[in-house]
DOVEX-742372 format. One record per residue (C-alpha): residue in one letter; x, y, z. Coordinates in pm, whole numbers, plus 50000, padded with zeros to 5 digits. Layout:
<rs>
aXYZ ...
</rs>
This chain:
<rs>
m509125329748737 k505945317248638 r506475285248608 n507795285748965 h504395303949057 i502225270948908 l504345249549078 l503505264349416 g499875262049332 v499665228349180 f502775209249423 a503075225549708 l499415238349812 g497375218849567 t494405239749568 l493535227549239 f492295194749435 s491915201749786 s488275212049952 c488165235950296 n491435221050477 f494265238150650 l496275251350357 d493555263350173 k494015294050420 m497695297850375 p499945317150481 d497725336950678 s496585310350964 r500545298550989 t500695326851244 e498045314051399 l499705278351504 n500795298151842 r499275267852118 g500205235852131 d496395225452079 k496175238051820 i499575217551659 e497865188451810 r494775194351552 l496525203251281 l498175169751259 v494995151851172 t495285164450884 a498875150050825 y497645119950670 p496705114050324 t493095116250260 l493575093549956 m495615058249925 p496835044549542 m494325012849545 g492375032149334 f494445031949020 v497475007049084 e494964977849195 h494134974248829 r498034972848710 t498464941248870 d497264903048849 n494474905049070 v492464913948747 e491384905848422 d489014917548131 n485584897948123 g484684914047790 p483424945447642 r479694935147683 y480384948348041 e480454989448071 d483275001748290 s482635041948309 n485555043348579 l488575056848355 e490875044348575 n490015011948558 h490725013248181 e494005025148211 g495595009848476 f494614976448324 y496574987947986 w499414999748222 e498395036348051 s498585070348252 n495885079548406 s493925107348274 g490775108048446 t489635138748675 d487545119648938 w489405110749269 d491065079749265 t493635093948994 e497545098248992 t497415133249008 n494885135749330 f497245113249543 w500105134049408 s498075167449539 t496865156949914 c500055134449972 y502175168649960 d499745186550099 a499675161250447 i503525165950391 m503205206850430 t500935206550686 a503715181050879 n506445205950774 q504335235350920 a503355216851252 l507155210151302 e508315242051214 s505675258751502 i507175239851749 e510375247551670 d509575284551651 l507435279152028 g510935268852132 s510685228752084 p509085230252405 r508975192852597 e505535188752632 l505125189152251 e507795160352162 h505305137652125 s503495160751836 r506905165751686 g507465128751675 e503795123351483 a504585146351220 l507955131251168 l506315100551128 c503775118150876 r506245130550673 a508235101350592 y505105076550558 t503445101050299 h507225104450135 f506945066850116 l503655060449973 l504965085449716 v508345071149572 n506725036649567 v504565048749310 f506315075449106 a509645056149105 q510855022449057 a511524999849329 y514095006749593 n517244983549556 g520714983149633 r522134981849259 t519855012049048 s518215031849309 q520925056649381 t520905068049015 d516565061048985 i514945091348995 g512735094049281 v510455124549404 p511115160249616 y511745155949952 f510065185250148 l511715191650487 t510045230750528 p506635243050457 e506975260150120 k505945290350153 s507375300849788 i509485283249561 k512285301549398 e513565276349179 q512105238849086 a511635210049310 k514385187149241 r513585151049237 l515595130849494 s517665099049317 v515155067649534 a517805055749706 e518365094249885 v514675093249949 y514775065450132 a518055077450317 q515515107550459 i512325084050529 d514875062950748 r516025097350902 d512605110250979 l511435073051139 q513965071951361 a513895106451471 g510125104051560 l509225070551642 p510715074951998 l508845103152080 i505195090452024 d503205095952361 d500095066552266 e498255085752573 r498145118052399 y495665103152107 v491775108052185 q491345081351867 p494585066951891 m493965036751574 y493685070751330 h497165079551497 f500745069051452 t500915050251794 t504155037051877 r502435002651724 a501775017351433 a504965035151410 k506905001251454 a504724986551195 f505395013050955 a509125004251019 t508534968950953 q507104974850637 f509744997450550 y512804979650604 c511384952150416 y511214975650128 y514404989950255 e516544957850251 k517064958350594 w515164925350681 d517244925751066 k515574958651119 a512204953450992 k512434918451211 k513444934651491 y510044957851491 a507844929051407 d509314912951657 e508504942851918 i504714942251824 l504054900751788 g506124888352077 t508674861851970 g505914833452076 a502604826051989 v501044856051804 s497544874851922 g494974896951711 i495554871151388 r492164886451182 d489444859051227 v487564860550927 a485744830551033 a483944853051284 y482414875750976 s480484844550876 r477884854551109 f477104888750895 t474224888750706 n475324914550451 p478454934950298 r478074962850510 e478514942950882 v481734930150754 t482964964150623 l482774969150976 a484294941451140 y486834948950922 i487474991150991 d486264980251341 p488735003151559 r488814979851915 s489164954051644 i493024940051828 s493964929451492 n493834968651320 i496934983851395 m496065020451263 l493255030051029 q493195057150740 t490235075750664 t490345084350306 r488095102850046 s487635080649744 l485205058549548 w486835031449527 g484305011249698 r482615015549374 g485855009749116 l486444979849261 r482424969249175 h482754970348822 v482704937848595 r484394947248305 f488114948948428 a487724930948811 h489194901949006 s487384872048857 g486314840749010 r488904819548789 i491564839548911 a489864834449295 q490024797549249 n493194801349061 e495664822349234 t493734837849550 y491074833849794 r490164798449678 s493684787849571 g495604760149673 g499014771649814 g501464764350159 w498014760150359 g496824731050164 h493724730849929 s492164762050036 l491614788450311 i488014776950405 h487124808950641 y488514831750334 d485574818950098 l483054848050244 l482884865549882 y480384884149718 g479774886949342 g479494859749091 a481924844848789 e483054880148621 r483884900648943 i484244884449326 f485144903349638 t485374905549952 p483974937350073 k486494950050343 l486884984250165 s483254992650116 e482305031150079 i480805047150364 f478825077250275 e478495109750435 i475655130850396 t477035164850431 n473555181250314 i470265160650420 a467945181050292 a470115172349939 q471595140650062 t474625147549900 g478095141750079 q481545128450031 p482285086850012 h485075074450212 i487355045650242 v488645033050558 a492015021250442 m494154994250722 p497645002850589 f498844982850916 d497454955251095 v498564919951279 d498004899750918 k500424923450752 v503494926351037 l503324889851033 l503814882850677 w506514908650661 r507984892750959 a507944861750792 e509374882050444 a512074891650640 r512964854550820 v513024839950446 m516034863650389 l517864859750705 k517264823250580 d515374813950902 y513104791650745 d511874773651056 g511064809551167 a508614821450829 a507034786050831 a505914792551185 d504634828451076 l503264814750784 s501534783950951 a499754806351207 w498334829550904 y497594796250740 l495594777151093 s493664815451101 k492524813450751 g490944776950761 g494164764350628 k496684740750748 a500004744650924 g503124736550734 d507054728050784 v509884741350591 a509254708150280 t505384705850265 i505354747350219 t507854746949977 k506524722249763 a503234739149714 y505714758249514 s507904741549328 t508524743548959 q511554717348940 v511404695548678 t513254660448621 n513654636348419 d510654616648632 t508344643248639 t505224628348478 e503264644048241 e500624652148539 e503004669948747 r504384688148439 e501054703448380 v500444713148744 i503774728948755 e503194749448428 k499794761448565 r502184770248923 l504264795148712 k501384809848561 t499374815948853 i501064808349226 a504364805749130 k505344831848860 p508964836248872 l510934859349071 h513484883448941 p514384907749232 k517294929149206 f518764915549532 d520524885649589 l517774858249618 e519004820349617 a517414794749405 g515274761649606 t514624767749975 q514634806150022 t512604814949661 l510184788349724 m509414799750036 m509454836549957 q506694826249716 a504784816149973 v505144845950145 l504174864049827 h501034842149792 a499554847950145 r500144888650139 r498694885849756 v495894868149898 l495564890850212 t495734924250037 v493704917349690 h491704949949647 e494534969249841 g496714981449587 t500034964149796 r500244936549537 w501534960249269 d504804971249514 d505384932149518 i505334928249155 k507594957949135 r509894944849436 f510384910449334 g510764916648943 i507354894548896 e506614897448528 i502824893848465 t500094892848164 h496954913548094 t494974896947778 p492334919147669 a489314902547544 d489564914647232 g493224918247131 k496394902247219 a498484892147545 m500224919747700 v503184912347854 l504984937648151 r508284930348161 v510804932448472 d511794964748376 d509644983048221 h509425019948280 r505535017648339 r506245002148674 a507425041248759 l504145058648736 q503975090648495 i504415125648754 p500875139548689 a500975161848351 s499815191848565 i502695187948758 r505615185448400 n504125210148265 a504655230948576 g508155222448472 m509045191048691 q511045163748501 g509205136148425 n510275098348427 p511915081148142 g510495065547885 y506985077147839 
</rs>
């Protein structure tokens, strides 16, 4: 019984890591949710207040080791680069992420229970829809961090995460980890139940909530990950339309800004038609990504991301709004916004405003879906729209696939071989997904999608999802050691359950 109480404290309520939020006052305040307006206000806290970018970005191929001459006090950066379990106590940790996510889930579940207690009135259907989407989205984030990527071959037996459907007032037995397939199936049920109930007119600040548009963007991403690409395309079409796409981020316009903060504010502007949903997080990641030891270097930017050649031609000239130097180069879309809570002491809390859903992301998810559906011309059109918006050139299927071809024949010159070898190490790393992906056009078009998305999401951590989903092997080379390779089936692709949770009795991930 003692172990169960520990699990409740750490896992369900998150009191070890939360500040003054709704769940700190449980269980007494649960009885106070007797009006619709209280439930609506409660749902503001049903969104996770931390994203995984601060502890997964350095696990990707977006960073390299610049050597011990640069100090890095951020332990998460070091451990991420070495694919180690996180042991830090800072905000951007796996433990804190676990806790804040389950806090949000319990809040959503409390809202759902309170709506039911009030007789499920029609005027609260929109709140019920938002709560269901918050619950689905947060479980989606958790399972993608702490489990292997979903696939139709092994996910029935791959260990997922617990999926809570009620606000746990007590835990009578150890929380059960469902399979990845079971978690995805429940996310699907919550998503489909919640989406039709959303009422955009009920939001005062809609950009920070699951509007209909944001819910469909989430559905687009989810069904790509769920290998249901026809559904992903359906929801993307409902957002983007079937003709010319409007709302792609105009990064060229940001060149008029004179400092990084102006760039940040432009990226997270809630009035921007490019943004679909914004998410305020309590995070030090804005500082973490500026450390130099393990960083997105100028070499990576030149050969693999912002300044690299690709399906768009030689470069994406509008993306050359970069700060830093040779060892560390970045775009300031995730700069810290510091909230002063004590004016006299000038202390407060650091925040990052994340952009989980925007037009650019939906466009590239649709391109992925089209590739999987073998609509290569449609995928080329989506990619070309994105290329042009970033200062690149439009391309057809032939020109785009040529940029990622690694085929060697007897007629291949030595110079061409060098280009191919470079592609295999940079922009066209071999793909080993656990779903069918045909060699030739389909694989090459998918390389184009992955390359574009990598550029789009540098610093945001989602490259880690693609590395897992598509079985991309990556190499990290410590400045003072030999190269390390993260293989396709490496257990470290599923991050270990936090130690405090395992110590409370929950099953950990195998291999550690």
